LOTI-489983 format. One record per atom (N, C-alpha, C): atom name; residue number from 1; x, y, z; chain; residue in one letter. Coordinates in steps of 0.2 Angstrom, whole numbers, padded with zeros to 4 digits. Layout:
% residues N
  marnu  guti     c1     c2     c3  tornu  filum
     CA   NUM      X      Y      Z      A      a
...
This chain:
% residues 80
  marnu  guti     c1     c2     c3  tornu  filum
      N     1  -0506  -0351   0201      A      x
     CA     1  -0499  -0354   0204      A      x
      C     1  -0494  -0352   0199      A      x
      N     2  -0491  -0347   0201      A      x
     CA     2  -0487  -0343   0197      A      x
      C     2  -0479  -0348   0196      A      x
      N     3  -0479  -0349   0187      A      x
     CA     3  -0473  -0354   0185      A      x
      C     3  -0469  -0348   0182      A      x
      N     4  -0466  -0339   0184      A      x
     CA     4  -0462  -0337   0180      A      x
      C     4  -0456  -0336   0184      A      x
      N     5  -0453  -0340   0181      A      x
     CA     5  -0444  -0341   0185      A      x
      C     5  -0437  -0335   0182      A      x
      N     6  -0435  -0332   0185      A      x
     CA     6  -0431  -0327   0185      A      x
      C     6  -0425  -0330   0180      A      x
      N     7  -0424  -0326   0172      A      x
     CA     7  -0419  -0329   0169      A      x
      C     7  -0415  -0328   0169      A      x
      N     8  -0408  -0328   0170      A      x
     CA     8  -0401  -0328   0172      A      x
      C     8  -0397  -0328   0162      A      x
      N     9  -0403  -0329   0159      A      x
     CA     9  -0399  -0327   0151      A      x
      C     9  -0400  -0322   0149      A      x
      N    10  -0397  -0319   0147      A      x
     CA    10  -0394  -0312   0143      A      x
      C    10  -0398  -0313   0136      A      x
      N    11  -0399  -0308   0132      A      x
     CA    11  -0402  -0309   0124      A      x
      C    11  -0396  -0310   0121      A      x
      N    12  -0396  -0312   0115      A      x
     CA    12  -0391  -0313   0110      A      x
      C    12  -0389  -0305   0108      A      x
      N    13  -0392  -0301   0108      A      x
     CA    13  -0391  -0294   0106      A      x
      C    13  -0387  -0290   0112      A      x
      N    14  -0388  -0293   0117      A      x
     CA    14  -0383  -0290   0122      A      x
      C    14  -0378  -0292   0124      A      x
      N    15  -0375  -0298   0120      A      x
     CA    15  -0370  -0305   0123      A      x
      C    15  -0365  -0303   0119      A      x
      N    16  -0358  -0304   0118      A      x
     CA    16  -0353  -0301   0116      A      x
      C    16  -0353  -0302   0108      A      x
      N    17  -0356  -0307   0106      A      x
     CA    17  -0359  -0310   0101      A      x
      C    17  -0362  -0304   0096      A      x
      N    18  -0365  -0305   0100      A      x
     CA    18  -0373  -0298   0097      A      x
      C    18  -0367  -0292   0096      A      x
      N    19  -0363  -0290   0100      A      x
     CA    19  -0361  -0282   0099      A      x
      C    19  -0356  -0284   0091      A      x
      N    20  -0353  -0289   0095      A      x
     CA    20  -0347  -0291   0087      A      x
      C    20  -0351  -0290   0081      A      x
      N    21  -0358  -0294   0080      A      x
     CA    21  -0363  -0294   0073      A      x
      C    21  -0363  -0288   0073      A      x
      N    22  -0365  -0284   0078      A      x
     CA    22  -0368  -0278   0074      A      x
      C    22  -0362  -0272   0073      A      x
      N    23  -0356  -0272   0075      A      x
     CA    23  -0351  -0269   0072      A      x
      C    23  -0350  -0272   0065      A      x
      N    24  -0350  -0278   0063      A      x
     CA    24  -0346  -0282   0057      A      x
      C    24  -0352  -0277   0052      A      x
      N    25  -0359  -0278   0055      A      x
     CA    25  -0365  -0277   0051      A      x
      C    25  -0366  -0268   0049      A      x
      N    26  -0364  -0264   0054      A      x
     CA    26  -0362  -0258   0053      A      x
      C    26  -0357  -0256   0048      A      x
      N    27  -0350  -0258   0049      A      x
     CA    27  -0344  -0259   0044      A      x
      C    27  -0347  -0260   0035      A      x
      N    28  -0350  -0266   0037      A      x
     CA    28  -0353  -0267   0029      A      x
      C    28  -0358  -0263   0026      A      x
      N    29  -0364  -0258   0030      A      x
     CA    29  -0367  -0257   0027      A      x
      C    29  -0363  -0249   0026      A      x
      N    30  -0360  -0245   0030      A      x
     CA    30  -0357  -0242   0029      A      x
      C    30  -0353  -0241   0022      A      x
      N    31  -0348  -0249   0020      A      x
     CA    31  -0345  -0249   0012      A      x
      C    31  -0351  -0250   0007      A      x
      N    32  -0355  -0253   0008      A      x
     CA    32  -0359  -0255   0003      A      x
      C    32  -0363  -0249   0003      A      x
      N    33  -0366  -0243   0006      A      x
     CA    33  -0367  -0236   0005      A      x
      C    33  -0365  -0232   0001      A      x
      N    34  -0357  -0233   0002      A      x
     CA    34  -0351  -0228   0001      A      x
      C    34  -0350  -0232  -0007      A      x
      N    35  -0351  -0236  -0007      A      x
     CA    35  -0348  -0240  -0013      A      x
      C    35  -0353  -0239  -0019      A      x
      N    36  -0359  -0241  -0017      A      x
     CA    36  -0366  -0240  -0021      A      x
      C    36  -0368  -0234  -0021      A      x
      N    37  -0369  -0230  -0018      A      x
     CA    37  -0371  -0223  -0021      A      x
      C    37  -0375  -0222  -0024      A      x
      N    38  -0371  -0221  -0030      A      x
     CA    38  -0373  -0219  -0036      A      x
      C    38  -0381  -0221  -0040      A      x
      N    39  -0379  -0230  -0036      A      x
     CA    39  -0384  -0234  -0039      A      x
      C    39  -0391  -0232  -0035      A      x
      N    40  -0389  -0233  -0029      A      x
     CA    40  -0395  -0229  -0025      A      x
      C    40  -0398  -0224  -0026      A      x
      N    41  -0397  -0219  -0026      A      x
     CA    41  -0397  -0211  -0030      A      x
      C    41  -0401  -0212  -0036      A      x
      N    42  -0397  -0218  -0042      A      x
     CA    42  -0400  -0216  -0047      A      x
      C    42  -0406  -0222  -0046      A      x
      N    43  -0409  -0223  -0043      A      x
     CA    43  -0415  -0231  -0043      A      x
      C    43  -0418  -0226  -0038      A      x
      N    44  -0418  -0221  -0035      A      x
     CA    44  -0422  -0217  -0031      A      x
      C    44  -0427  -0211  -0035      A      x
      N    45  -0428  -0210  -0042      A      x
     CA    45  -0433  -0209  -0044      A      x
      C    45  -0438  -0213  -0045      A      x
      N    46  -0437  -0221  -0048      A      x
     CA    46  -0439  -0223  -0049      A      x
      C    46  -0443  -0227  -0044      A      x
      N    47  -0442  -0228  -0037      A      x
     CA    47  -0445  -0229  -0030      A      x
      C    47  -0450  -0224  -0030      A      x
      N    48  -0449  -0217  -0029      A      x
     CA    48  -0454  -0213  -0030      A      x
      C    48  -0459  -0214  -0034      A      x
      N    49  -0457  -0216  -0040      A      x
     CA    49  -0465  -0215  -0044      A      x
      C    49  -0467  -0224  -0041      A      x
      N    50  -0465  -0228  -0041      A      x
     CA    50  -0467  -0233  -0038      A      x
      C    50  -0473  -0233  -0032      A      x
      N    51  -0467  -0227  -0027      A      x
     CA    51  -0472  -0227  -0020      A      x
      C    51  -0478  -0224  -0021      A      x
      N    52  -0481  -0217  -0027      A      x
     CA    52  -0486  -0216  -0029      A      x
      C    52  -0490  -0221  -0028      A      x
      N    53  -0493  -0226  -0034      A      x
     CA    53  -0498  -0231  -0034      A      x
      C    53  -0500  -0233  -0025      A      x
      N    54  -0494  -0236  -0024      A      x
     CA    54  -0493  -0240  -0018      A      x
      C    54  -0497  -0235  -0013      A      x
      N    55  -0497  -0230  -0012      A      x
     CA    55  -0499  -0224  -0007      A      x
      C    55  -0504  -0225  -0009      A      x
      N    56  -0509  -0224  -0015      A      x
     CA    56  -0517  -0224  -0018      A      x
      C    56  -0520  -0228  -0015      A      x
      N    57  -0516  -0236  -0016      A      x
     CA    57  -0518  -0242  -0016      A      x
      C    57  -0520  -0242  -0009      A      x
      N    58  -0514  -0241  -0002      A      x
     CA    58  -0514  -0246   0004      A      x
      C    58  -0515  -0237   0008      A      x
      N    59  -0513  -0230   0005      A      x
     CA    59  -0513  -0226   0011      A      x
      C    59  -0519  -0224   0013      A      x
      N    60  -0523  -0224   0004      A      x
     CA    60  -0530  -0220   0005      A      x
      C    60  -0537  -0225   0006      A      x
      N    61  -0534  -0233   0004      A      x
     CA    61  -0539  -0238   0004      A      x
      C    61  -0543  -0240   0000      A      x
      N    62  -0538  -0237  -0007      A      x
     CA    62  -0542  -0237  -0012      A      x
      C    62  -0548  -0232  -0014      A      x
      N    63  -0551  -0232  -0021      A      x
     CA    63  -0555  -0226  -0022      A      x
      C    63  -0563  -0228  -0020      A      x
      N    64  -0564  -0236  -0016      A      x
     CA    64  -0572  -0234  -0016      A      x
      C    64  -0575  -0235  -0009      A      x
      N    65  -0568  -0234  -0003      A      x
     CA    65  -0572  -0233   0003      A      x
      C    65  -0568  -0227   0003      A      x
      N    66  -0568  -0221   0002      A      x
     CA    66  -0566  -0214   0001      A      x
      C    66  -0575  -0212   0006      A      x
      N    67  -0573  -0207   0009      A      x
     CA    67  -0578  -0204   0011      A      x
      C    67  -0581  -0197   0010      A      x
      N    68  -0587  -0197   0011      A      x
     CA    68  -0592  -0192   0008      A      x
      C    68  -0596  -0190   0013      A      x
      N    69  -0604  -0186   0011      A      x
     CA    69  -0605  -0182   0015      A      x
      C    69  -0609  -0187   0019      A      x
      N    70  -0614  -0184   0025      A      x
     CA    70  -0614  -0187   0028      A      x
      C    70  -0621  -0191   0027      A      x
      N    71  -0624  -0186   0024      A      x
     CA    71  -0630  -0186   0019      A      x
      C    71  -0630  -0193   0015      A      x
      N    72  -0626  -0195   0010      A      x
     CA    72  -0623  -0199   0006      A      x
      C    72  -0621  -0205   0010      A      x
      N    73  -0621  -0205   0016      A      x
     CA    73  -0618  -0212   0019      A      x
      C    73  -0625  -0215   0021      A      x
      N    74  -0630  -0211   0024      A      x
     CA    74  -0634  -0213   0024      A      x
      C    74  -0640  -0215   0022      A      x
      N    75  -0638  -0215   0013      A      x
     CA    75  -0643  -0217   0010      A      x
      C    75  -0648  -0211   0007      A      x
      N    76  -0646  -0205   0006      A      x
     CA    76  -0651  -0199   0007      A      x
      C    76  -0648  -0196   0001      A      x
      N    77  -0643  -0198  -0001      A      x
     CA    77  -0637  -0194  -0007      A      x
      C    77  -0638  -0199  -0012      A      x
      N    78  -0635  -0195  -0019      A      x
     CA    78  -0635  -0201  -0024      A      x
      C    78  -0629  -0206  -0026      A      x
      N    79  -0630  -0211  -0030      A      x
     CA    79  -0627  -0214  -0030      A      x
      C    79  -0622  -0216  -0036      A      x
      N    80  -0618  -0217  -0035      A      x
     CA    80  -0612  -0218  -0043      A      x
      C    80  -0614  -0222  -0046      A      x
């Protein structure tokens, strides 16, 4: 049985209220960034420093799951 019924409802983001909300959000974002640019740019070096360990933990999978030679993966290599 096919229970798919066509929907005449539009999504919130395509309605007039959605467009008004997006307009106000864009204006608010513009003024927040223009007024607080010094704070955001001042924190940028610290954000970059914080991203380095996060990249090593999540980006590389830690130091235990790294790659090695095929011989070491099969058990023929030396162990650490």
